[in-house]
C-alpha positions in Angstrom: -0.6 -5.8 -10.9 1.3 -3.2 -8.8 -0.3 -0.3 -10.9 -3.7 -1.3 -10.1 -2.6 -1.7 -6.4 -1.3 1.8 -6.2 -4.4 3.1 -8.0 -6.6 1.5 -5.2 -4.5 3.1 -2.6 -4.7 6.5 -4.3 -8.3 6.3 -4.6 -9.0 5.2 -1.1 -10.5 1.8 -2.1 -10.2 -0.2 1.0 -12.2 -3.2 -0.1 -10.1 -3.5 -3.3 -6.7 -3.1 -1.4 -7.9 -5.8 1.1 -8.9 -8.1 -1.6 -5.6 -7.8 -3.5 -3.4 -8.1 -0.3 -5.5 -11.5 0.5 -4.3 -12.9 -2.9 -1.0 -11.2 -3.1 0.3 -10.2 0.4 3.7 -9.4 -1.2 2.1 -6.1 -2.5 2.2 -4.6 1.0 6.1 -4.3 0.7 6.4 -3.2 -3.0 7.8 0.0 -4.1 6.5 2.5 -6.6 7.9 4.9 -9.1 11.3 3.2 -9.4 11.6 2.9 -5.5 10.9 6.4 -4.6 7.8 5.7 -2.7 5.9 2.7 -1.2 2.4 1.6 -0.2 2.8 2.9 3.4 4.0 6.3 2.4 1.2 6.8 -0.2 -1.6 5.6 2.2 -0.2 7.8 5.0 0.3 10.9 3.1 -3.2 10.6 1.7 -4.6 9.9 5.2 -6.0 6.5 4.3 -5.9 4.9 7.9 -7.9 1.8 7.1 -5.6 1.0 4.2 -2.5 1.7 6.4 -3.9 -0.8 9.0 -4.3 -3.2 6.2 -0.8 -2.9 4.9 0.8 -3.4 8.4 -1.5 -6.4 8.9 -0.1 -7.9 5.7 3.6 -7.2 6.7 4.4 -3.7 5.4 7.4 -2.1 7.1 6.4 1.2 8.6 9.8 2.2 9.1 11.0 1.8 5.4 11.9 5.4 4.2 10.2 7.3 1.4 12.6 9.1 -0.8 
């Protein structure tokens, strides 16, 4: 599940990210690549503002550091 979520973030698929967050809001706080990054870091780095807004709406911590 997390792999598909990351892929949707990387590809900038706002609708898919939103759909997944509606079903599994815990995805907003998951880590990727053995804890070296997270959804907020990826969305921010790639400039996906809409996805970042969705992540915040579903409880992502914007202060969580990226390693």
